[in-house]
GULUMPA-821153 format. One record per residue: residue number from 1; chain; x, y, z of N, C-alpha, C, O in turn. Coordinates in nm, 3 decimals. Atoms other than C-alpha are relative to their C-alpha. Last residue first. Example, Ala and Ser with C-alpha at 12.3 -4.5 7.8 and 13.67 -1.06 7.14 Angstrom:
% residues 2
<num:2; chaine:A; n.xx:-0.082; n.yy:-0.119; n.zz:-0.006; ca.xx:1.367; ca.yy:-0.106; ca.zz:0.714; c.xx:-0.077; c.yy:0.109; c.zz:0.073; o.xx:-0.026; o.yy:0.220; o.zz:0.090> $
<num:1; chaine:A; n.xx:0.089; n.yy:-0.119; n.zz:0.000; ca.xx:1.230; ca.yy:-0.450; ca.zz:0.780; c.xx:0.090; c.yy:0.120; c.zz:0.000; o.xx:0.194; o.yy:0.118; o.zz:0.066> $
***
This chain:
% residues 81
<num:81; chaine:A; n.xx:0.010; n.yy:-0.100; n.zz:0.108; ca.xx:2.838; ca.yy:0.934; ca.zz:-4.909; c.xx:0.131; c.yy:0.058; c.zz:-0.036; o.xx:0.138; o.yy:0.143; o.zz:-0.124> $
<num:80; chaine:A; n.xx:0.006; n.yy:0.065; n.zz:0.130; ca.xx:2.888; ca.yy:0.614; ca.zz:-4.710; c.xx:0.001; c.yy:0.100; c.zz:-0.115; o.xx:0.040; o.yy:0.065; o.zz:-0.227> $
<num:79; chaine:A; n.xx:-0.130; n.yy:0.059; n.zz:0.033; ca.xx:3.008; ca.yy:0.794; ca.zz:-4.399; c.xx:0.001; c.yy:-0.064; c.zz:-0.138; o.xx:0.104; o.yy:-0.066; o.zz:-0.205> $
<num:78; chaine:A; n.xx:-0.090; n.yy:-0.110; n.zz:0.030; ca.xx:2.698; ca.yy:1.015; ca.zz:-4.392; c.xx:0.138; c.yy:-0.055; c.zz:-0.038; o.xx:0.204; o.yy:0.001; o.zz:-0.126> $
<num:77; chaine:A; n.xx:0.037; n.yy:-0.044; n.zz:0.135; ca.xx:2.482; ca.yy:0.703; ca.zz:-4.413; c.xx:0.091; c.yy:0.113; c.zz:-0.043; o.xx:0.130; o.yy:0.121; o.zz:-0.160> $
<num:76; chaine:A; n.xx:-0.052; n.yy:0.096; n.zz:0.096; ca.xx:2.667; ca.yy:0.563; ca.zz:-4.114; c.xx:-0.035; c.yy:0.037; c.zz:-0.144; o.xx:0.042; o.yy:0.010; o.zz:-0.236> $
<num:75; chaine:A; n.xx:-0.146; n.yy:0.000; n.zz:-0.002; ca.xx:2.617; ca.yy:0.867; ca.zz:-3.891; c.xx:0.057; c.yy:-0.092; c.zz:-0.108; o.xx:0.154; o.yy:-0.056; o.zz:-0.175> $
<num:74; chaine:A; n.xx:-0.046; n.yy:-0.129; n.zz:0.053; ca.xx:2.254; ca.yy:0.913; ca.zz:-3.988; c.xx:0.151; c.yy:0.006; c.zz:-0.006; o.xx:0.207; o.yy:0.057; o.zz:-0.103> $
<num:73; chaine:A; n.xx:0.022; n.yy:-0.002; n.zz:0.145; ca.xx:2.184; ca.yy:0.543; ca.zz:-3.937; c.xx:0.052; c.yy:0.129; c.zz:-0.062; o.xx:0.118; o.yy:0.126; o.zz:-0.167> $
<num:72; chaine:A; n.xx:-0.093; n.yy:0.097; n.zz:0.058; ca.xx:2.340; ca.yy:0.545; ca.zz:-3.591; c.xx:-0.011; c.yy:0.000; c.zz:-0.152; o.xx:0.089; o.yy:0.003; o.zz:-0.223> $
<num:71; chaine:A; n.xx:-0.133; n.yy:-0.058; n.zz:-0.007; ca.xx:2.154; ca.yy:0.862; ca.zz:-3.494; c.xx:0.103; c.yy:-0.092; c.zz:-0.064; o.xx:0.191; o.yy:-0.045; o.zz:-0.136> $
<num:70; chaine:A; n.xx:-0.001; n.yy:-0.113; n.zz:0.093; ca.xx:1.823; ca.yy:0.720; ca.zz:-3.616; c.xx:0.139; c.yy:0.066; c.zz:-0.002; o.xx:0.190; o.yy:0.100; o.zz:-0.109> $
<num:69; chaine:A; n.xx:-0.006; n.yy:0.057; n.zz:0.135; ca.xx:1.889; ca.yy:0.389; ca.zz:-3.438; c.xx:0.008; c.yy:0.111; c.zz:-0.103; o.xx:0.083; o.yy:0.099; o.zz:-0.200> $
<num:68; chaine:A; n.xx:-0.133; n.yy:0.058; n.zz:0.018; ca.xx:1.967; ca.yy:0.573; ca.zz:-3.115; c.xx:0.017; c.yy:-0.057; c.zz:-0.139; o.xx:0.121; o.yy:-0.039; o.zz:-0.201> $
<num:67; chaine:A; n.xx:-0.094; n.yy:-0.112; n.zz:0.010; ca.xx:1.655; ca.yy:0.789; ca.zz:-3.147; c.xx:0.142; c.yy:-0.051; c.zz:-0.021; o.xx:0.217; o.yy:0.005; o.zz:-0.100> $
<num:66; chaine:A; n.xx:0.016; n.yy:-0.063; n.zz:0.132; ca.xx:1.443; ca.yy:0.481; ca.zz:-3.221; c.xx:0.098; c.yy:0.115; c.zz:-0.019; o.xx:0.155; o.yy:0.131; o.zz:-0.127> $
<num:65; chaine:A; n.xx:-0.050; n.yy:0.094; n.zz:0.101; ca.xx:1.580; ca.yy:0.296; ca.zz:-2.918; c.xx:-0.008; c.yy:0.061; c.zz:-0.140; o.xx:0.087; o.yy:0.051; o.zz:-0.218> $
<num:64; chaine:A; n.xx:-0.146; n.yy:-0.001; n.zz:-0.010; ca.xx:1.529; ca.yy:0.599; ca.zz:-2.695; c.xx:0.062; c.yy:-0.093; c.zz:-0.103; o.xx:0.163; o.yy:-0.060; o.zz:-0.165> $
<num:63; chaine:A; n.xx:-0.048; n.yy:-0.128; n.zz:0.052; ca.xx:1.170; ca.yy:0.638; ca.zz:-2.816; c.xx:0.152; c.yy:0.005; c.zz:0.002; o.xx:0.214; o.yy:0.050; o.zz:-0.094> $
<num:62; chaine:A; n.xx:0.016; n.yy:0.005; n.zz:0.147; ca.xx:1.097; ca.yy:0.267; ca.zz:-2.763; c.xx:0.053; c.yy:0.129; c.zz:-0.062; o.xx:0.119; o.yy:0.124; o.zz:-0.166> $
<num:61; chaine:A; n.xx:-0.093; n.yy:0.098; n.zz:0.055; ca.xx:1.236; ca.yy:0.279; ca.zz:-2.410; c.xx:-0.005; c.yy:-0.007; c.zz:-0.151; o.xx:0.100; o.yy:-0.012; o.zz:-0.217> $
<num:60; chaine:A; n.xx:-0.134; n.yy:-0.059; n.zz:-0.008; ca.xx:1.054; ca.yy:0.601; ca.zz:-2.325; c.xx:0.103; c.yy:-0.095; c.zz:-0.059; o.xx:0.194; o.yy:-0.053; o.zz:-0.129> $
<num:59; chaine:A; n.xx:-0.008; n.yy:-0.108; n.zz:0.098; ca.xx:0.725; ca.yy:0.457; ca.zz:-2.451; c.xx:0.138; c.yy:0.064; c.zz:0.000; o.xx:0.193; o.yy:0.093; o.zz:-0.106> $
<num:58; chaine:A; n.xx:-0.009; n.yy:0.058; n.zz:0.135; ca.xx:0.775; ca.yy:0.131; ca.zz:-2.261; c.xx:0.017; c.yy:0.110; c.zz:-0.104; o.xx:0.098; o.yy:0.096; o.zz:-0.196> $
<num:57; chaine:A; n.xx:-0.130; n.yy:0.066; n.zz:0.010; ca.xx:0.848; ca.yy:0.317; ca.zz:-1.937; c.xx:0.020; c.yy:-0.061; c.zz:-0.138; o.xx:0.127; o.yy:-0.048; o.zz:-0.198> $
<num:56; chaine:A; n.xx:-0.102; n.yy:-0.104; n.zz:0.019; ca.xx:0.551; ca.yy:0.548; ca.zz:-1.992; c.xx:0.138; c.yy:-0.063; c.zz:-0.015; o.xx:0.216; o.yy:-0.019; o.zz:-0.099> $
<num:55; chaine:A; n.xx:0.017; n.yy:-0.057; n.zz:0.135; ca.xx:0.317; ca.yy:0.252; ca.zz:-2.043; c.xx:0.107; c.yy:0.106; c.zz:-0.027; o.xx:0.165; o.yy:0.108; o.zz:-0.135> $
<num:54; chaine:A; n.xx:-0.045; n.yy:0.100; n.zz:0.098; ca.xx:0.451; ca.yy:0.072; ca.zz:-1.735; c.xx:-0.008; c.yy:0.056; c.zz:-0.141; o.xx:0.084; o.yy:0.037; o.zz:-0.220> $
<num:53; chaine:A; n.xx:-0.146; n.yy:0.010; n.zz:-0.011; ca.xx:0.418; ca.yy:0.383; ca.zz:-1.519; c.xx:0.055; c.yy:-0.098; c.zz:-0.102; o.xx:0.157; o.yy:-0.072; o.zz:-0.165> $
<num:52; chaine:A; n.xx:-0.052; n.yy:-0.117; n.zz:0.070; ca.xx:0.061; ca.yy:0.438; ca.zz:-1.644; c.xx:0.153; c.yy:-0.004; c.zz:0.002; o.xx:0.218; o.yy:0.029; o.zz:-0.098> $
<num:51; chaine:A; n.xx:0.022; n.yy:0.023; n.zz:0.143; ca.xx:-0.027; ca.yy:0.083; ca.zz:-1.538; c.xx:0.057; c.yy:0.116; c.zz:-0.082; o.xx:0.119; o.yy:0.094; o.zz:-0.185> $
<num:50; chaine:A; n.xx:-0.097; n.yy:0.100; n.zz:0.042; ca.xx:0.129; ca.yy:0.140; ca.zz:-1.196; c.xx:-0.013; c.yy:-0.028; c.zz:-0.149; o.xx:0.088; o.yy:-0.043; o.zz:-0.218> $
<num:49; chaine:A; n.xx:-0.127; n.yy:-0.068; n.zz:0.017; ca.xx:-0.070; ca.yy:0.462; ca.zz:-1.160; c.xx:0.109; c.yy:-0.098; c.zz:-0.042; o.xx:0.198; o.yy:-0.062; o.zz:-0.119> $
<num:48; chaine:A; n.xx:0.003; n.yy:-0.072; n.zz:0.127; ca.xx:-0.391; ca.yy:0.270; ca.zz:-1.222; c.xx:0.132; c.yy:0.071; c.zz:-0.026; o.xx:0.178; o.yy:0.077; o.zz:-0.141> $
<num:47; chaine:A; n.xx:-0.005; n.yy:0.104; n.zz:0.102; ca.xx:-0.305; ca.yy:0.031; ca.zz:-0.937; c.xx:-0.001; c.yy:0.063; c.zz:-0.139; o.xx:0.072; o.yy:0.019; o.zz:-0.228> $
<num:46; chaine:A; n.xx:-0.139; n.yy:0.043; n.zz:0.012; ca.xx:-0.227; ca.yy:0.335; ca.zz:-0.724; c.xx:0.016; c.yy:-0.113; c.zz:-0.102; o.xx:0.117; o.yy:-0.119; o.zz:-0.172> $
<num:45; chaine:A; n.xx:-0.074; n.yy:-0.103; n.zz:0.071; ca.xx:-0.571; ca.yy:0.480; ca.zz:-0.795; c.xx:0.146; c.yy:-0.041; c.zz:-0.019; o.xx:0.204; o.yy:-0.018; o.zz:-0.125> $
<num:44; chaine:A; n.xx:0.038; n.yy:0.006; n.zz:0.142; ca.xx:-0.739; ca.yy:0.153; ca.zz:-0.697; c.xx:0.075; c.yy:0.104; c.zz:-0.083; o.xx:0.117; o.yy:0.075; o.zz:-0.195> $
<num:43; chaine:A; n.xx:-0.062; n.yy:0.120; n.zz:0.055; ca.xx:-0.543; ca.yy:0.146; ca.zz:-0.371; c.xx:-0.033; c.yy:-0.014; c.zz:-0.148; o.xx:0.054; o.yy:-0.048; o.zz:-0.228> $
<num:42; chaine:A; n.xx:-0.143; n.yy:-0.029; n.zz:0.018; ca.xx:-0.644; ca.yy:0.505; ca.zz:-0.298; c.xx:0.072; c.yy:-0.119; c.zz:-0.061; o.xx:0.158; o.yy:-0.102; o.zz:-0.148> $
<num:41; chaine:A; n.xx:-0.011; n.yy:-0.092; n.zz:0.114; ca.xx:-1.012; ca.yy:0.419; ca.zz:-0.357; c.xx:0.147; c.yy:0.033; c.zz:-0.028; o.xx:0.189; o.yy:0.038; o.zz:-0.143> $
<num:40; chaine:A; n.xx:0.023; n.yy:0.078; n.zz:0.123; ca.xx:-0.991; ca.yy:0.117; ca.zz:-0.127; c.xx:0.015; c.yy:0.088; c.zz:-0.124; o.xx:0.069; o.yy:0.043; o.zz:-0.225> $
<num:39; chaine:A; n.xx:-0.119; n.yy:0.081; n.zz:0.021; ca.xx:-0.837; ca.yy:0.333; ca.zz:0.145; c.xx:-0.014; c.yy:-0.083; c.zz:-0.128; o.xx:0.080; o.yy:-0.094; o.zz:-0.206> $
<num:38; chaine:A; n.xx:-0.107; n.yy:-0.088; n.zz:0.045; ca.xx:-1.117; ca.yy:0.586; ca.zz:0.113; c.xx:0.128; c.yy:-0.077; c.zz:-0.031; o.xx:0.195; o.yy:-0.049; o.zz:-0.131> $
<num:37; chaine:A; n.xx:0.026; n.yy:-0.043; n.zz:0.138; ca.xx:-1.387; ca.yy:0.318; ca.zz:0.132; c.xx:0.111; c.yy:0.090; c.zz:-0.056; o.xx:0.148; o.yy:0.078; o.zz:-0.173> $
<num:36; chaine:A; n.xx:-0.018; n.yy:0.105; n.zz:0.100; ca.xx:-1.221; ca.yy:0.158; ca.zz:0.438; c.xx:-0.031; c.yy:0.044; c.zz:-0.143; o.xx:0.047; o.yy:0.012; o.zz:-0.233> $
<num:35; chaine:A; n.xx:-0.117; n.yy:-0.023; n.zz:0.084; ca.xx:-1.188; ca.yy:0.477; ca.zz:0.645; c.xx:0.015; c.yy:-0.101; c.zz:-0.113; o.xx:0.089; o.yy:-0.074; o.zz:-0.208> $
<num:34; chaine:A; n.xx:-0.002; n.yy:-0.135; n.zz:0.057; ca.xx:-1.534; ca.yy:0.497; ca.zz:0.801; c.xx:0.115; c.yy:0.018; c.zz:-0.099; o.xx:0.099; o.yy:0.086; o.zz:-0.200> $
<num:33; chaine:A; n.xx:0.116; n.yy:-0.015; n.zz:0.089; ca.xx:-1.586; ca.yy:0.123; ca.zz:0.857; c.xx:0.002; c.yy:0.136; c.zz:-0.069; o.xx:-0.039; o.yy:0.148; o.zz:-0.185> $
<num:32; chaine:A; n.xx:-0.030; n.yy:0.074; n.zz:0.124; ca.xx:-1.232; ca.yy:0.099; ca.zz:0.996; c.xx:-0.115; c.yy:0.012; c.zz:-0.099; o.xx:-0.092; o.yy:0.024; o.zz:-0.219> $
<num:31; chaine:A; n.xx:-0.094; n.yy:-0.083; n.zz:0.074; ca.xx:-1.310; ca.yy:0.369; ca.zz:1.253; c.xx:0.032; c.yy:-0.065; c.zz:-0.135; o.xx:0.042; o.yy:0.003; o.zz:-0.237> $
<num:30; chaine:A; n.xx:0.076; n.yy:-0.115; n.zz:0.050; ca.xx:-1.616; ca.yy:0.173; ca.zz:1.366; c.xx:0.090; c.yy:0.092; c.zz:-0.085; o.xx:0.048; o.yy:0.141; o.zz:-0.189> $
<num:29; chaine:A; n.xx:0.092; n.yy:0.048; n.zz:0.104; ca.xx:-1.414; ca.yy:-0.149; ca.zz:1.391; c.xx:-0.078; c.yy:0.116; c.zz:-0.061; o.xx:-0.094; o.yy:0.123; o.zz:-0.182> $
<num:28; chaine:A; n.xx:-0.081; n.yy:0.026; n.zz:0.120; ca.xx:-1.137; ca.yy:0.029; ca.zz:1.583; c.xx:-0.089; c.yy:-0.045; c.zz:-0.116; o.xx:-0.069; o.yy:-0.003; o.zz:-0.230> $
<num:27; chaine:A; n.xx:-0.035; n.yy:-0.130; n.zz:0.058; ca.xx:-1.388; ca.yy:0.168; ca.zz:1.830; c.xx:0.079; c.yy:-0.017; c.zz:-0.129; o.xx:0.058; o.yy:0.055; o.zz:-0.226> $
<num:26; chaine:A; n.xx:0.123; n.yy:-0.057; n.zz:0.056; ca.xx:-1.533; ca.yy:-0.181; ca.zz:1.885; c.xx:0.028; c.yy:0.136; c.zz:-0.064; o.xx:-0.023; o.yy:0.165; o.zz:-0.172> $
<num:25; chaine:A; n.xx:0.030; n.yy:0.071; n.zz:0.125; ca.xx:-1.183; ca.yy:-0.326; ca.zz:1.928; c.xx:-0.125; c.yy:0.056; c.zz:-0.066; o.xx:-0.130; o.yy:0.070; o.zz:-0.189> $
<num:24; chaine:A; n.xx:-0.096; n.yy:-0.044; n.zz:0.102; ca.xx:-1.095; ca.yy:-0.059; ca.zz:2.183; c.xx:-0.026; c.yy:-0.067; c.zz:-0.133; o.xx:-0.016; o.yy:-0.004; o.zz:-0.238> $
<num:23; chaine:A; n.xx:0.040; n.yy:-0.136; n.zz:0.037; ca.xx:-1.414; ca.yy:-0.132; ca.zz:2.380; c.xx:0.094; c.yy:0.054; c.zz:-0.108; o.xx:0.048; o.yy:0.118; o.zz:-0.203> $
<num:22; chaine:A; n.xx:0.120; n.yy:0.009; n.zz:0.083; ca.xx:-1.336; ca.yy:-0.504; ca.zz:2.374; c.xx:-0.048; c.yy:0.137; c.zz:-0.045; o.xx:-0.092; o.yy:0.153; o.zz:-0.159> $
<num:21; chaine:A; n.xx:-0.037; n.yy:0.058; n.zz:0.129; ca.xx:-0.983; ca.yy:-0.443; ca.zz:2.499; c.xx:-0.120; c.yy:-0.006; c.zz:-0.093; o.xx:-0.110; o.yy:0.032; o.zz:-0.210> $
<num:20; chaine:A; n.xx:-0.073; n.yy:-0.102; n.zz:0.075; ca.xx:-1.101; ca.yy:-0.210; ca.zz:2.776; c.xx:0.039; c.yy:-0.050; c.zz:-0.139; o.xx:0.029; o.yy:0.024; o.zz:-0.237> $
<num:19; chaine:A; n.xx:0.097; n.yy:-0.102; n.zz:0.039; ca.xx:-1.362; ca.yy:-0.466; ca.zz:2.888; c.xx:0.067; c.yy:0.110; c.zz:-0.081; o.xx:0.012; o.yy:0.156; o.zz:-0.181> $
<num:18; chaine:A; n.xx:0.075; n.yy:0.052; n.zz:0.115; ca.xx:-1.100; ca.yy:-0.741; ca.zz:2.883; c.xx:-0.103; c.yy:0.101; c.zz:-0.049; o.xx:-0.127; o.yy:0.113; o.zz:-0.169> $
<num:17; chaine:A; n.xx:-0.090; n.yy:0.004; n.zz:0.115; ca.xx:-0.874; ca.yy:-0.534; ca.zz:3.109; c.xx:-0.074; c.yy:-0.048; c.zz:-0.125; o.xx:-0.060; o.yy:0.011; o.zz:-0.232> $
<num:16; chaine:A; n.xx:-0.024; n.yy:-0.138; n.zz:0.042; ca.xx:-1.156; ca.yy:-0.453; ca.zz:3.350; c.xx:0.088; c.yy:0.003; c.zz:-0.126; o.xx:0.060; o.yy:0.078; o.zz:-0.220> $
<num:15; chaine:A; n.xx:0.123; n.yy:-0.051; n.zz:0.061; ca.xx:-1.266; ca.yy:-0.818; ca.zz:3.364; c.xx:0.018; c.yy:0.143; c.zz:-0.051; o.xx:-0.028; o.yy:0.176; o.zz:-0.160> $
<num:14; chaine:A; n.xx:0.013; n.yy:0.063; n.zz:0.132; ca.xx:-0.910; ca.yy:-0.933; ca.zz:3.428; c.xx:-0.122; c.yy:0.053; c.zz:-0.074; o.xx:-0.116; o.yy:0.083; o.zz:-0.193> $
<num:13; chaine:A; n.xx:-0.100; n.yy:-0.067; n.zz:0.084; ca.xx:-0.874; ca.yy:-0.684; ca.zz:3.714; c.xx:-0.006; c.yy:-0.054; c.zz:-0.143; o.xx:0.004; o.yy:0.021; o.zz:-0.239> $
<num:12; chaine:A; n.xx:0.049; n.yy:-0.136; n.zz:0.023; ca.xx:-1.199; ca.yy:-0.814; ca.zz:3.864; c.xx:0.097; c.yy:0.077; c.zz:-0.091; o.xx:0.054; o.yy:0.149; o.zz:-0.182> $
<num:11; chaine:A; n.xx:0.109; n.yy:0.008; n.zz:0.097; ca.xx:-1.084; ca.yy:-1.174; ca.zz:3.816; c.xx:-0.056; c.yy:0.139; c.zz:-0.031; o.xx:-0.089; o.yy:0.168; o.zz:-0.146> $
<num:10; chaine:A; n.xx:-0.060; n.yy:0.032; n.zz:0.129; ca.xx:-0.756; ca.yy:-1.096; ca.zz:3.990; c.xx:-0.107; c.yy:-0.006; c.zz:-0.110; o.xx:-0.088; o.yy:0.044; o.zz:-0.220> $
<num:9; chaine:A; n.xx:-0.064; n.yy:-0.124; n.zz:0.049; ca.xx:-0.941; ca.yy:-0.926; ca.zz:4.277; c.xx:0.063; c.yy:-0.024; c.zz:-0.138; o.xx:0.055; o.yy:0.063; o.zz:-0.226> $
<num:8; chaine:A; n.xx:0.106; n.yy:-0.093; n.zz:0.038; ca.xx:-1.171; ca.yy:-1.230; ca.zz:4.316; c.xx:0.059; c.yy:0.129; c.zz:-0.055; o.xx:0.010; o.yy:0.183; o.zz:-0.155> $
<num:7; chaine:A; n.xx:0.056; n.yy:0.051; n.zz:0.126; ca.xx:-0.873; ca.yy:-1.467; ca.zz:4.318; c.xx:-0.108; c.yy:0.094; c.zz:-0.051; o.xx:-0.114; o.yy:0.121; o.zz:-0.171> $
<num:6; chaine:A; n.xx:-0.100; n.yy:-0.027; n.zz:0.105; ca.xx:-0.705; ca.yy:-1.257; ca.zz:4.582; c.xx:-0.050; c.yy:-0.045; c.zz:-0.137; o.xx:-0.032; o.yy:0.024; o.zz:-0.237> $
<num:5; chaine:A; n.xx:0.001; n.yy:-0.144; n.zz:0.025; ca.xx:-1.022; ca.yy:-1.259; ca.zz:4.794; c.xx:0.100; c.yy:0.038; c.zz:-0.111; o.xx:0.071; o.yy:0.121; o.zz:-0.197> $
<num:4; chaine:A; n.xx:0.115; n.yy:-0.037; n.zz:0.084; ca.xx:-1.059; ca.yy:-1.636; ca.zz:4.755; c.xx:-0.007; c.yy:0.149; c.zz:-0.031; o.xx:-0.052; o.yy:0.189; o.zz:-0.138> $
<num:3; chaine:A; n.xx:0.125; n.yy:-0.002; n.zz:-0.077; ca.xx:-0.707; ca.yy:-1.684; ca.zz:4.890; c.xx:-0.115; c.yy:0.036; c.zz:-0.094; o.xx:-0.092; o.yy:0.086; o.zz:-0.204> $
<num:2; chaine:A; n.xx:0.067; n.yy:-0.130; n.zz:-0.017; ca.xx:-0.424; ca.yy:-1.777; ca.zz:4.662; c.xx:-0.131; c.yy:-0.015; c.zz:0.078; o.xx:-0.201; o.yy:-0.115; o.zz:0.072> $
<num:1; chaine:A; n.xx:0.126; n.yy:0.002; n.zz:0.074; ca.xx:-0.234; ca.yy:-2.101; ca.zz:4.729; c.xx:-0.072; c.yy:0.133; c.zz:0.024; o.xx:-0.082; o.yy:0.178; o.zz:0.138> $
***
């Protein structure tokens, strides 16, 4: 069974550890308050970039389909003449 002195030393060590953890959490909270607006802005920009990616993908797909159809028609019309 631990002696009262050992228990006191363990509690002191626990208090120091908890104090360090709480101080780290407070620093993290302050850092988060400073960086949160920037992170939110980047996320919003990436959401917009996804929309642009979808539009470009659709445009390229439609253009490729039209070019293929145009080439096919040109080849087949030439054969009919």
